[in-house]
BAGUMI-414012 format. One record per residue (C-alpha): residue number from 0; residue in one letter; x negated, y, z. Coordinates in nm, 2 decimals, m for minus. Each point is the difference from the previous one (the first is absolute). Example, Ala and Ser with C-alpha at 12.3 -4.5 7.8 and 13.67 -1.06 7.14 Angstrom:
// BAGUMI-414012
+-----+------+--------+--------+--------+
! pos ! code !     xx !     yy !     zz !
+-----+------+--------+--------+--------+
!   0 !    A !  m1.23 !  m0.45 !   0.78 !
!   1 !    S !  m0.14 !   0.34 !  m0.07 !
+-----+------+--------+--------+--------+
***
This chain:
// BAGUMI-414012
+-----+------+--------+--------+--------+
! pos ! code !     xx !     yy !     zz !
+-----+------+--------+--------+--------+
!   0 !    M ! m13.09 !   9.18 !  m6.17 !
!   1 !    L !  m0.08 !  m0.37 !   0.00 !
!   2 !    V !  m0.35 !  m0.08 !   0.13 !
!   3 !    S !  m0.14 !  m0.35 !  m0.06 !
!   4 !    C !  m0.28 !  m0.14 !   0.21 !
!   5 !    I !  m0.25 !   0.29 !   0.03 !
!   6 !    L !  m0.33 !  m0.07 !   0.16 !
!   7 !    E !  m0.17 !   0.24 !   0.25 !
!   8 !    A !  m0.26 !   0.09 !  m0.27 !
!   9 !    D !   0.29 !   0.09 !  m0.23 !
!  10 !    L !   0.16 !   0.22 !   0.26 !
!  11 !    A !  m0.34 !   0.18 !   0.04 !
!  12 !    V !  m0.01 !   0.07 !  m0.37 !
!  13 !    L !   0.36 !   0.14 !   0.01 !
!  14 !    S !  m0.08 !   0.21 !   0.30 !
!  15 !    L !  m0.32 !   0.14 !  m0.14 !
!  16 !    S !   0.18 !   0.08 !  m0.33 !
!  17 !    V !   0.27 !   0.20 !   0.18 !
!  18 !    Q !  m0.26 !   0.17 !   0.22 !
!  19 !    S !  m0.20 !   0.09 !  m0.31 !
!  20 !    W !   0.32 !   0.16 !  m0.15 !
!  21 !    Y !   0.04 !   0.21 !   0.31 !
!  22 !    R !  m0.36 !   0.11 !  m0.01 !
!  23 !    H !   0.01 !   0.08 !  m0.37 !
!  24 !    Y !   0.29 !   0.24 !   0.05 !
!  25 !    R !  m0.11 !   0.11 !   0.34 !
!  26 !    A !   0.35 !  m0.08 !   0.11 !
!  27 !    K !   0.11 !  m0.03 !   0.36 !
!  28 !    P !   0.17 !  m0.35 !   0.06 !
!  29 !    D !   0.37 !   0.00 !   0.07 !
!  30 !    D !   0.26 !  m0.27 !   0.02 !
!  31 !    R !   0.18 !   0.06 !  m0.33 !
!  32 !    T !  m0.32 !   0.04 !  m0.21 !
!  33 !    S !  m0.15 !  m0.30 !   0.16 !
!  34 !    E !   0.31 !  m0.20 !  m0.07 !
!  35 !    V !  m0.01 !   0.09 !  m0.37 !
!  36 !    I !  m0.37 !  m0.04 !  m0.05 !
!  37 !    C !  m0.03 !  m0.33 !   0.19 !
!  38 !    S !   0.30 !  m0.14 !  m0.18 !
!  39 !    A !  m0.15 !   0.09 !  m0.33 !
!  40 !    A !  m0.33 !  m0.15 !   0.10 !
!  41 !    V !   0.16 !  m0.33 !   0.10 !
!  42 !    D !   0.20 !   0.00 !  m0.33 !
!  43 !    L !  m0.31 !   0.06 !  m0.20 !
!  44 !    F !  m0.19 !  m0.27 !   0.19 !
!  45 !    N !   0.28 !  m0.25 !  m0.07 !
!  46 !    R !  m0.02 !   0.09 !  m0.37 !
!  47 !    G !  m0.36 !  m0.11 !   0.00 !
!  48 !    H !  m0.20 !   0.32 !   0.08 !
!  49 !    R !  m0.23 !  m0.15 !   0.27 !
!  50 !    T !  m0.30 !   0.23 !   0.04 !
!  51 !    Q !  m0.02 !   0.31 !   0.22 !
!  52 !    E !  m0.13 !   0.20 !  m0.29 !
!  53 !    E !   0.28 !  m0.10 !  m0.24 !
!  54 !    L !   0.27 !   0.06 !   0.26 !
!  55 !    T !  m0.14 !   0.33 !   0.10 !
!  56 !    R !  m0.03 !   0.12 !  m0.36 !
!  57 !    I !   0.36 !  m0.10 !  m0.08 !
!  58 !    L !   0.14 !   0.16 !   0.31 !
!  59 !    I !  m0.18 !   0.32 !  m0.07 !
!  60 !    A !   0.13 !   0.01 !  m0.35 !
!  61 !    R !   0.36 !  m0.09 !   0.08 !
!  62 !    F !   0.03 !   0.22 !   0.32 !
!  63 !    P !  m0.18 !   0.32 !  m0.07 !
!  64 !    G !   0.02 !   0.15 !   0.36 !
!  65 !    A !   0.23 !  m0.03 !   0.30 !
!  66 !    P !   0.30 !   0.21 !  m0.13 !
!  67 !    V !   0.06 !  m0.25 !  m0.29 !
!  68 !    T !   0.07 !  m0.28 !   0.25 !
!  69 !    Y !   0.31 !   0.18 !   0.12 !
!  70 !    V !   0.17 !  m0.06 !  m0.33 !
!  71 !    N !   0.26 !  m0.27 !   0.03 !
!  72 !    A !  m0.25 !  m0.26 !  m0.12 !
!  73 !    P !  m0.04 !  m0.30 !   0.23 !
!  74 !    T !  m0.24 !  m0.19 !  m0.22 !
!  75 !    A !  m0.29 !   0.07 !  m0.23 !
!  76 !    G !   0.21 !  m0.12 !  m0.30 !
!  77 !    A !   0.24 !   0.28 !   0.05 !
!  78 !    L !  m0.24 !   0.27 !  m0.11 !
!  79 !    H !  m0.10 !   0.02 !  m0.36 !
+-----+------+--------+--------+--------+
***
């Protein structure tokens, strides 16, 4: 996961998007799920998805609940 220069405001967007995913699924945060969801959020951000709404929508669509994140899928692109 290569992260170019990300501003504090951008980090806030990423954080809020991940928090929204957890709230949407009423999932309890854990290290493995956070690793997968955060990695996917950064990947999406680097691909040009820059708003909280857009990131949250894509994360919810690609990762429909916490159990899915345990599949051997380290990036958002690995799920179809």
